[in-house]
C-alpha positions in Angstrom: 94.3 -108.7 254.3 97.7 -109.0 252.7 100.4 -107.7 255.0 103.9 -106.8 253.9 106.6 -106.2 256.5 107.8 -102.5 256.4 110.8 -101.6 258.6 109.7 -98.0 258.9 106.3 -99.1 260.3 107.9 -101.3 263.0 110.3 -98.4 263.9 107.4 -96.0 264.2 105.4 -98.4 266.4 108.3 -98.9 268.8 108.9 -95.2 269.0 105.3 -94.5 269.8 105.4 -97.2 272.5 108.4 -95.5 274.0 106.5 -92.1 274.0 103.6 -93.8 275.7 105.8 -95.4 278.4 107.6 -92.1 279.0 104.4 -90.0 278.8 106.0 -87.7 276.2 104.8 -86.0 273.0 106.2 -87.3 269.8 106.3 -85.8 266.3 106.8 -88.2 263.4 107.2 -87.7 259.7 106.6 -91.0 257.9 106.6 -91.1 254.1 103.8 -92.5 251.9 103.4 -96.3 252.2 104.8 -96.7 255.8 101.4 -97.7 257.1 101.1 -95.0 259.7 97.6 -95.9 260.9 98.4 -99.4 262.1 101.7 -98.2 263.5 99.9 -95.9 266.0 96.7 -97.8 266.5 98.3 -101.0 267.8 100.3 -99.6 270.7 97.4 -97.3 271.7 94.9 -100.1 271.7 96.9 -102.1 274.1 97.7 -99.1 276.3 94.0 -98.1 276.4 92.9 -101.6 277.5 95.7 -102.2 280.0 95.5 -98.7 281.6 91.8 -98.1 281.1 92.5 -94.9 279.2 90.5 -93.2 276.4 92.4 -92.3 273.2 91.4 -89.8 270.5 92.6 -90.4 266.9 92.1 -87.2 265.0 92.3 -86.8 261.2 92.0 -83.9 258.8 90.1 -85.6 256.1 86.8 -87.5 256.4 88.3 -90.1 253.9 91.0 -91.1 256.4 88.6 -91.0 259.3 86.3 -93.4 257.5 89.2 -95.6 256.5 90.2 -96.0 260.2 86.6 -96.7 261.2 85.5 -98.9 258.3 88.7 -100.8 257.6 91.7 -100.5 259.9 90.0 -100.8 263.3 87.6 -103.6 262.4 90.6 -105.5 261.0 92.5 -105.0 264.3 89.4 -106.1 266.2 89.6 -109.4 264.3 93.3 -110.2 264.7 94.5 -108.6 268.0 94.3 -110.8 271.2 92.4 -108.0 273.1 88.8 -106.8 272.8 88.3 -103.1 272.4 85.5 -100.7 271.4 85.8 -97.7 269.1 83.4 -95.1 267.8 83.6 -92.7 264.9 82.6 -89.2 266.0 81.2 -86.6 263.7 79.7 -83.1 264.3 76.2 -83.2 265.7 74.8 -81.5 262.6 75.4 -84.8 260.8 72.7 -86.5 262.9 69.0 -86.5 262.0 66.9 -84.6 264.6 63.5 -86.3 265.0 61.9 -83.2 266.6 62.9 -80.9 263.7 61.9 -83.5 261.1 58.5 -83.7 262.7 58.2 -79.9 262.8 59.1 -79.6 259.2 56.2 -81.8 258.1 53.8 -80.5 260.7 54.3 -76.8 259.7 55.1 -77.4 256.1 58.6 -75.7 256.3 59.5 -76.4 252.7 61.0 -73.8 250.4 60.8 -75.8 247.2 59.3 -79.0 245.6 62.8 -80.5 245.7 62.9 -80.0 249.5 59.6 -81.8 249.8 61.0 -84.7 247.8 64.3 -85.0 249.6 62.9 -84.6 253.1 60.3 -87.3 252.3 63.1 -89.6 251.4 64.9 -88.7 254.6 61.7 -89.4 256.6 61.4 -92.9 255.0 65.1 -93.6 255.7 64.5 -92.6 259.4 62.6 -95.9 259.8 65.5 -98.0 258.5 68.6 -96.3 260.0 70.2 -97.3 263.2 72.4 -94.3 263.6 70.6 -91.3 261.9 73.9 -90.3 260.3 73.8 -88.4 257.1 76.7 -90.3 255.6 74.5 -93.4 255.6 71.8 -91.9 253.3 71.6 -93.5 249.9 71.5 -90.1 248.2 73.1 -86.8 248.8 70.5 -84.2 249.9 71.0 -80.5 249.2 72.4 -78.5 252.1 69.2 -76.6 252.6 67.1 -79.7 252.9 69.4 -81.4 255.4 69.7 -78.2 257.5 66.0 -78.2 258.2 66.1 -81.7 259.8 69.6 -82.0 261.3 70.5 -81.5 264.9 71.5 -77.9 265.8 73.3 -77.7 269.2 71.8 -74.4 270.2 68.3 -75.6 269.5 68.6 -79.0 271.2 66.1 -79.5 274.1 68.2 -82.2 275.7 66.3 -84.2 278.4 63.2 -82.0 277.9 62.8 -83.2 274.3 59.9 -85.6 273.6 62.2 -87.7 271.4 65.0 -88.0 274.0 64.7 -91.8 274.3 64.9 -92.2 270.5 67.5 -89.5 269.9 70.3 -90.6 267.5 72.8 -88.1 268.8 72.1 -89.0 272.5 72.6 -92.7 271.6 75.9 -91.9 270.0 77.1 -89.9 273.0 76.4 -93.0 275.2 78.4 -95.2 272.8 81.3 -92.7 272.8 81.4 -92.7 276.6 81.9 -96.5 276.6 84.5 -96.6 273.8 88.2 -97.1 274.2 89.1 -95.2 271.1 87.3 -92.3 269.4 88.0 -91.5 265.8 87.3 -87.8 265.2 88.5 -85.1 262.7 90.4 -82.0 263.5 87.4 -79.8 263.1 85.5 -81.7 265.8 88.5 -81.8 268.1 88.8 -78.0 268.0 85.1 -77.5 268.2 85.2 -79.5 271.4 88.2 -77.4 272.6 86.4 -74.1 271.9 83.2 -75.3 273.6 85.0 -76.1 276.8 84.9 -79.9 276.3 81.1 -80.2 275.8 81.3 -82.0 272.4 83.5 -85.1 273.3 84.0 -87.2 276.3 87.1 -86.7 278.4 90.2 -88.3 277.0 93.7 -89.3 278.1 95.8 -89.2 274.9 95.6 -87.9 271.3 97.0 -88.9 267.9 96.9 -86.2 265.3 97.2 -87.8 261.9 97.5 -85.4 258.9 99.0 -83.1 261.6 100.2 -80.5 259.1 96.6 -79.1 259.0 96.2 -78.6 262.8 97.2 -74.9 262.7 94.7 -73.9 260.0 91.8 -75.8 261.6 92.5 -74.4 265.0 92.6 -70.9 263.5 89.1 -71.4 262.0 87.6 -72.1 265.4 89.4 -69.2 267.2 88.6 -66.8 264.4 85.4 -65.1 263.1 83.5 -65.4 259.8 80.6 -63.6 258.2 79.2 -64.4 254.8 76.4 -63.3 252.5 75.0 -66.8 252.3 75.2 -67.3 256.1 73.2 -64.1 256.7 70.6 -65.1 254.0 70.1 -68.5 255.5 69.7 -67.0 259.0 67.1 -64.6 257.7 65.2 -67.2 255.6 65.0 -69.5 258.7 63.3 -66.7 260.7 61.0 -65.6 257.9 61.2 -66.3 254.1 59.2 -63.8 252.2 59.0 -66.0 249.1 57.4 -68.9 250.9 55.9 -66.9 253.7 57.2 -69.5 256.1 59.8 -69.7 258.8 60.3 -69.9 262.5 57.8 -67.2 263.4 55.0 -68.6 261.3 54.8 -71.8 263.3 55.2 -70.4 266.8 51.8 -70.1 268.5 51.3 -67.3 271.0 53.1 -64.6 269.1 51.0 -61.5 268.7 50.5 -60.3 265.2 52.1 -57.0 266.0 55.3 -58.8 267.2 55.4 -61.0 264.1 55.1 -57.9 261.9 57.9 -56.2 263.7 60.1 -59.2 263.2 59.2 -59.4 259.5 60.1 -55.7 259.1 63.5 -56.1 260.7 64.2 -59.3 258.7 63.4 -57.3 255.5 65.6 -54.3 256.6 68.6 -56.6 257.4 68.1 -58.4 254.1 68.1 -55.1 252.1 71.2 -53.6 253.7 73.0 -56.9 253.7 72.4 -57.4 249.9 73.7 -53.8 249.3 76.7 -54.3 251.5 77.9 -57.5 249.8 77.1 -56.2 246.3 79.3 -53.2 247.0 82.2 -55.6 247.9 81.6 -57.4 244.6 81.5 -54.1 242.7 84.9 -53.2 244.2 86.7 -56.6 244.0 85.0 -58.3 241.1 82.7 -61.4 240.7 85.5 -64.0 240.2 86.9 -66.2 242.9 89.4 -64.3 245.0 91.3 -64.5 248.3 92.7 -61.1 249.5 94.2 -59.9 252.7 92.8 -56.6 253.9 95.1 -54.4 256.1 93.1 -51.2 256.4 90.6 -50.9 259.3 87.1 -49.4 258.5 87.6 -50.0 254.8 83.8 -50.6 254.7 81.0 -49.0 256.6 78.7 -51.3 258.6 75.1 -50.7 257.6 74.0 -54.1 259.0 74.6 -53.6 262.7 71.7 -51.3 263.4 68.8 -53.3 261.9 70.4 -56.6 263.0 70.5 -55.3 266.6 66.9 -54.3 266.2 66.1 -57.8 265.0 68.0 -59.3 268.0 66.0 -57.0 270.4 62.6 -57.8 269.0 63.3 -61.6 269.0 64.3 -61.3 272.7 61.1 -59.4 273.4 59.1 -62.2 271.7 60.7 -64.7 274.0 59.2 -63.0 277.0 55.7 -63.5 275.5 56.1 -67.3 275.3 55.7 -70.3 277.6 56.5 -73.2 275.3 60.1 -74.4 276.0 60.7 -75.5 272.4 59.7 -72.2 271.0 61.7 -70.3 273.6 64.8 -72.4 272.9 64.6 -71.8 269.1 63.9 -68.1 269.3 66.8 -67.7 271.7 69.1 -69.6 269.4 68.2 -67.3 266.5 68.6 -64.1 268.5 72.0 -65.2 269.7 73.0 -66.0 266.1 72.0 -62.5 265.1 74.2 -61.1 267.8 77.1 -63.3 266.8 76.9 -62.0 263.2 76.8 -58.4 264.4 79.9 -59.0 266.6 81.9 -60.8 264.0 81.2 -58.2 261.4 82.3 -55.5 263.7 85.5 -57.4 264.5 86.2 -57.7 260.8 85.4 -54.1 259.8 87.2 -52.4 262.7 90.1 -55.0 262.7 89.9 -54.6 266.4 91.6 -57.8 267.6 95.4 -57.7 267.7 97.6 -60.4 266.1 94.7 -61.4 263.7 94.8 -61.5 259.9 91.8 -60.1 258.1 90.9 -61.4 254.7 88.2 -61.5 252.1 87.3 -64.6 250.2 85.0 -64.7 247.1 83.9 -68.1 246.0 82.3 -68.0 242.6 80.3 -71.1 241.5 77.8 -71.6 238.6 74.7 -71.0 240.7 75.8 -68.6 243.4 78.6 -66.3 244.7 79.7 -66.6 248.3 81.4 -63.6 250.0 83.2 -64.5 253.2 84.8 -62.0 255.6 87.3 -63.7 257.8 89.4 -62.8 260.9 91.9 -65.5 262.0 94.7 -65.4 264.6 98.2 -65.2 263.1 99.8 -67.2 265.9 98.0 -69.9 267.8 101.1 -71.5 269.3 100.5 -70.2 272.8 96.9 -71.4 272.9 97.8 -74.8 271.6 100.6 -75.1 274.1 98.3 -74.1 277.0 95.1 -75.8 276.0 96.4 -78.9 274.2 100.0 -79.9 274.8 100.2 -78.9 278.5 96.9 -80.5 279.4 97.1 -84.0 277.7 100.0 -86.4 277.4 101.1 -88.3 275.4 100.2 -86.6 272.1 101.5 -88.0 268.8 101.6 -85.8 265.7 102.2 -87.6 262.4 102.0 -86.9 258.7 104.0 -87.5 255.5 104.9 -83.7 255.4 105.9 -82.2 258.8 109.6 -81.3 258.4 111.5 -78.6 256.5 114.9 -79.6 255.2 114.9 -82.5 257.6 114.0 -80.4 260.7 110.8 -80.1 262.7 111.7 -76.7 264.2 109.3 -74.7 262.0 106.3 -77.0 262.8 107.2 -77.1 266.5 107.4 -73.3 266.7 104.1 -72.8 264.8 102.2 -75.3 267.0 103.8 -74.4 270.4 105.3 -77.9 270.8 108.2 -77.7 273.2 110.9 -80.4 273.3 109.0 -83.4 271.9 110.5 -86.7 270.9 111.2 -86.8 267.1 111.3 -89.4 264.4 111.9 -88.9 260.7 111.1 -91.8 258.4 111.3 -92.2 254.7 109.0 -94.1 252.4 109.3 -97.8 251.5 108.2 -97.0 247.9 110.8 -97.0 245.1 109.7 -93.7 243.5 112.1 -94.1 240.5 110.5 -97.4 239.5 106.9 -96.9 240.7 106.0 -93.2 239.9 105.8 -91.2 236.7 105.6 -87.4 237.1 104.3 -85.7 234.0 104.4 -81.9 233.7 103.2 -80.5 230.3 105.1 -77.4 229.2 103.0 -76.7 226.1 99.6 -75.7 227.5 98.3 -72.1 227.1 99.1 -69.8 230.0 96.1 -69.9 232.4 96.7 -66.3 233.5 95.9 -65.0 230.0 94.0 -67.8 228.2 92.0 -69.4 231.0 89.3 -71.1 228.9 91.8 -72.4 226.3 94.1 -73.7 229.1 91.2 -75.6 230.6 90.2 -77.1 227.3 93.7 -78.2 226.5 94.2 -79.6 230.1 91.0 -81.7 229.8 92.0 -83.0 226.4 95.5 -84.0 227.7 93.9 -85.6 230.7 91.7 -87.6 228.3 94.8 -88.9 226.4 96.5 -89.9 229.7 93.3 -91.8 230.9 93.3 -93.7 227.6 96.9 -94.8 228.2 96.2 -95.9 231.7 92.9 -97.6 230.6 90.9 -95.6 233.1 91.8 -96.4 236.7 92.3 -92.7 237.4 91.5 -90.3 240.2 91.5 -86.7 238.8 91.5 -83.7 241.2 90.3 -80.2 240.4 90.5 -76.8 242.0 87.1 -75.6 240.8 83.7 -77.3 240.5 83.0 -75.6 237.1 86.2 -77.2 235.6 85.3 -80.6 237.1 81.8 -80.4 235.5 83.4 -79.4 232.2 85.8 -82.3 232.4 83.0 -84.7 233.3 81.0 -83.7 230.2 84.0 -84.0 227.9 85.3 -87.3 229.3 81.8 -88.9 229.3 81.5 -88.2 225.6 85.1 -88.9 224.5 86.2 -92.0 226.5 84.8 -95.5 226.9 85.2 -95.6 230.7 82.7 -95.0 233.5 83.2 -91.5 234.7 82.2 -90.7 238.3 82.0 -87.2 239.7 81.9 -85.9 243.2 78.5 -84.9 244.4 76.5 -87.4 242.3 76.2 -89.9 245.1 77.2 -90.0 248.8 81.0 -90.2 249.1 81.1 -93.8 250.5 78.9 -95.1 247.7 81.0 -93.3 245.1 84.2 -94.7 246.5 82.8 -98.2 246.6 81.8 -98.1 243.0 85.2 -96.7 242.1 87.0 -99.5 244.0 84.8 -102.3 242.5 85.3 -101.1 238.9 88.3 -102.1 236.9 88.4 -99.0 234.7 86.4 -96.3 236.3 87.6 -92.6 236.5 86.7 -90.6 239.6 86.6 -86.8 239.4 86.9 -84.8 242.7 
């Protein structure tokens, strides 16, 4: 590994060391190219080993999380004069569940020929994998396929499971308990916080990289969301009328009368849910949209009554069973029904103070997702109480944390009182190393959306030819990405890669190994 001395990196490392010694929080803005990851990893590795402390490194993006686990930490294991262990931690839904995989085959819980094909590939991979992690698959399964065989926390049998000695997730928890450093992402960190610490082992210090995203992620876990796709998936999992399969068709011991009542309520909820979300699309349109809603009871709630009925009949069904596996799964689905009902009520009535209520419509080629969201406006008090007052030291770093050279805005938003502060520039010479190109002759996207997209893709093609490929192109919509992929594949000589074709790690490896590839994401 080629290493170049960077004064900003050394200054950052020394300041973090000071924060560790004084047991204080530290907020650092360090420009691109400083080498932030090594600057915080080195002092915390030594502190962890010397003081027998466990450190969490939390990132916003999976890309940075994987960079730390696959590149930076293995490199430091080779060159540092101390031995240390680390584990990359991901949400439990990223692990293959052997019990659910077995049930899917035993009861034929497939909704399509493609699911059969993909889950068969997963089953064969099960014999090769050491971790059971989805990111190690050599293909990218559809979400519905993976959701049938992944671990679901509320359906886990724990020590009562017949696969407990082979469980991939349990093995990962044992490894995490023995590690000195845990590499997580912000979503997992706040999932652990909202669960009362049941997701991660206890820890002694935290580094938040990409810390500008903490507020948004924390808000997601403290808020509420209901979507048309979420309700459909919930109902299909209980009973899918197209395939005539689902949870209730594989549970032995349910009387026919009880099964029929469940099917009736599933059908009733599906009908009123479809009408409810269709009425929202009729009012706000079919295109992608994000809109704040300020008026309580703008919509009537036709879903609560049949959903409560479904919850009650599922709970009644539980009383008729003896099998712990069936009881656990029925209980999980009944609780999910109750959660949907409660969250929808919160959104419609706007009953929680200091929350913002907003509608999001995500329009994609094959489906439209309608999300109803309620998120706290101010999470500073909670972060202060649950994070900054409970753990020390905590380091927050990013390339973008200050406003006009001051951290006051970020400190106020996050509830961070009197931390140490450090503001560092970038070692890059932007005038010599960067070209910023802003075309001023493209059609206005507000009025000529299609023409603007066509022209932007053509201009991108011209730039890629100048750079001889070697480009990473980012899009704000999947449909535009697909359109660009088709155009560039026909009109350039370079290898064009698009997000979603292969697992992310495989795609990035191909991109790095190629001299002229273009990656669309």
